[in-house]
C-alpha positions, 0 to 999 in steps of 0.5 A, spaced: 496 461 471 493 460 478 486 459 478 481 465 479 479 466 486 472 463 489 466 467 490 467 465 498 473 469 497 470 475 493 465 475 499 470 475 504 474 481 501 468 485 500 466 484 507 472 484 511 477 488 507 483 484 507 484 477 505 490 472 504 491 468 498 496 462 499 501 461 494 498 466 489 505 467 485 509 462 482 517 462 482 518 466 476 513 472 478 517 472 485 523 472 482 521 478 478 518 481 485 525 481 488 528 484 482 523 490 482 524 490 490 531 491 488 530 496 483 526 501 487 532 500 493 537 502 487 533 508 484 531 511 491 526 517 490 527 524 495 521 520 499 526 514 500 527 514 508 527 511 515 523 511 520 524 511 528 531 512 527 532 511 535 531 503 534 537 498 533 534 496 526 532 499 520 525 501 517 526 503 510 520 505 505 520 509 499 514 510 494 512 513 487 518 513 483 515 516 476 519 511 472 516 505 476 510 504 472 515 503 466 520 499 470 515 494 473 511 493 466 513 486 466 511 484 473 504 489 472 502 486 465 505 479 465 503 476 472 497 474 475 497 479 480 492 484 476 488 478 475 487 476 482 485 484 483 480 483 478 477 477 480 476 480 487 473 486 485 468 482 480 470 487 474 475 486 469 478 493 469 484 495 473 489 501 473 496 501 476 496 506 482 503 506 485 509 502 488 511 502 495 517 498 498 518 497 506 525 494 508 526 492 516 532 489 517 538 489 522 536 489 529 529 490 533 524 494 529 518 497 532 511 495 530 508 499 524 503 504 527 495 502 526 493 506 520 489 506 514 492 508 507 486 512 505 487 518 508 494 519 505 491 518 498 487 523 493 483 517 491 477 513 493 472 508 491 470 500 492 475 498 487 481 500 490 486 495 492 493 494 496 497 488 494 502 486 500 508 481 497 513 479 502 519 476 500 521 472 506 517 467 511 513 472 516 511 468 522 504 471 524 506 475 530 511 479 525 506 480 520 501 485 518 494 485 522 488 488 520 481 490 523 476 486 520 471 490 516 474 497 518 474 499 511 466 500 512 467 504 518 470 511 520 475 514 516 480 517 521 486 522 520 493 518 518 498 517 523 504 521 522 509 515 524 511 520 530 516 516 535 512 518 541 505 518 539 502 513 534 496 517 533 499 523 532 495 526 526 497 528 519 492 533 518 489 535 525 482 537 522 477 535 518 478 527 520 477 524 527 484 522 530 486 515 530 484 510 536 489 507 540 488 500 538 494 497 541 492 500 548 486 495 548 486 490 542 481 486 545 476 491 543 478 490 536 476 484 531 484 483 529 486 478 524 493 476 521 496 471 517 503 467 517 506 468 510 510 464 506 514 467 499 508 466 494 503 468 498 499 475 497 495 479 502 490 484 499 486 489 502 482 495 501 486 502 503 480 504 508 482 498 512 485 499 519 492 495 519 499 495 522 505 491 522 508 487 527 515 488 530 521 485 527 527 482 532 534 481 531 537 477 525 530 478 521 529 481 515 522 483 512 522 485 504 516 487 502 513 490 495 506 493 496 503 494 489 496 499 489 491 498 484 484 502 482 478 500 478 473 503 474 469 506 480 475 510 483 474 518 483 479 523 485 477 526 493 479 532 497 483 531 503 483 536 509 489 539 505 493 536 498 493 528 500 501 526 500 500 520 495 500 519 489 506 523 488 505 525 481 506 532 478 500 536 477 495 531 479 491 536 484 491 541 479 488 536 474 482 533 477 477 535 481 473 532 487 468 527 484 471 526 477 474 519 475 481 518 477 484 518 471 491 521 469 497 519 464 501 517 470 497 511 471 497 506 466 491 501 465 493 493 466 486 490 464 482 488 460 488 490 456 495 493 458 495 500 455 498 507 456 505 505 458 508 510 452 504 516 455 507 515 462 510 522 464 517 521 467 516 527 472 518 527 479 512 529 483 516 529 490 516 536 491 516 535 498 519 528 501 513 524 504 516 524 511 517 531 511 509 532 509 507 527 514 511 530 520 510 537 518 517 538 516 
């Protein structure tokens, strides 16, 4: 197993809100990541969709398959991924939140808008992490970018991933509109890394981030895994948050309550709760329809 992260890396993650861990995954884990990525493509949910259909390339995403925790169980429990998250938090308790796949291929695809994941989520806390795993080498200009330290700043409204306006909000009230970061990148402390298979990027969902474009002939397959820890609590957004897409979640929890539900099995210090995961579709409305007001 790769060594635990250093104290310096833990401090960087806490202060910057995003960190790159080089060659954190071995070949066996990468093979399992690829197998799970393909499983998600082969088992789409009603939220599986493409964005920016006027582009020559394809930008596909899907998330929150109610059977994913069971399908992904080996990757979640037997790999070092949950251990690296626990190392960065300095706390051994880790739960699985949900998975998301991104697939950019074909012709040119535009950059992914700057946004934070947090406004889309009904959970908040210090110990929440997104693990970003690419299956191909990604040059820095095409990689995910972050505004360093932004997880400790303003929580903005989400991006609706609108074709014409990256800052178009998903709620329209209760949270400030996203800034137009691309209009003047020099005003922001932006960081990114070139990625090789086996690397992972870990970031807090409050961190402002956006993805670089891809060009003709490129393929970028990404598996994103989300985790939470002991301090995670249910939060209310201006309306019910789009994710996680779990049937009955908003009816079962109240603001400030510990974020616990049978849909989210515990991974560390011991794996438990997989037998209780409810395989019930929570996609009453597709995520694209919810984001774009459909």
